[in-house]
N, C-alpha and C positions, 0 to 999 in steps of 0.2 A: 503493501500500499504506500502509495505516494503522499510527503508528507505537505503541510499548506504551501510552503513555504515553495518546494520544487513543484506543485501546481500554479503557483504564482508565478513562477520564474517561465514556464513552458508558455504561458496565459501572453506574457510578456515578449517574449521571444514572439510567438505566431502572430503577435497585434504592433509590433515595432514599428514597422513601415507605414500603417495607418494613423496611429498616432502619432508619425514623424509629420506626414501629410496633414494630420489635421491640426494641430498643436504647435507652438514655437515658446520656446524658455528666454529668457534674456539672461546671459550671465554676466553681470551690474554687482558693483557693491557699494557700498557709503560706508562713510563714520560711523564708527560701531554707537557712539552718544545718541546719534540721531538715529540711528536704526534701534537701538533699546527704547528711545522715547517713543518714535514712530509705533513700533509693536504694541506697545504697552495701552498706546491713546485705540489700535485699533481693538485690541483685547478688551478695552473698557467701555468702550460702544460697540461693542458684537459685528466690527467691519470687518468685513473677510479683504486679505490683500487684492484680488482680483477686481473687488468693486473701487477699493483706492485705484486703481490704474485707469478701469475705463470713467469714471466721473472726473478723474484730473485729465485725462483725453478729450472730454467732452467739454470740459472746462476752458483748455489751451485752443481748442476746434472755433468755441465762441470770442473766447479774446483776439485770435489772431484773424479771424472773418472779420470782428470791428475794424482790425489795422488796413483794411486795403481797400 
């Protein structure tokens, strides 16, 4: 019988290209102090990181739309 870890690994291997085509990951970093503050703020307010990205992106689109 396979362990959950082995089952998950097989699933990940089978669907790697599919995930790669559908999702992107940004490899970025930020100052640790800012990172800790941001994580605390998000956790305290029940906000997911992806929500932060989308809301920030919308705000920037509005900001730059008004500049043109």
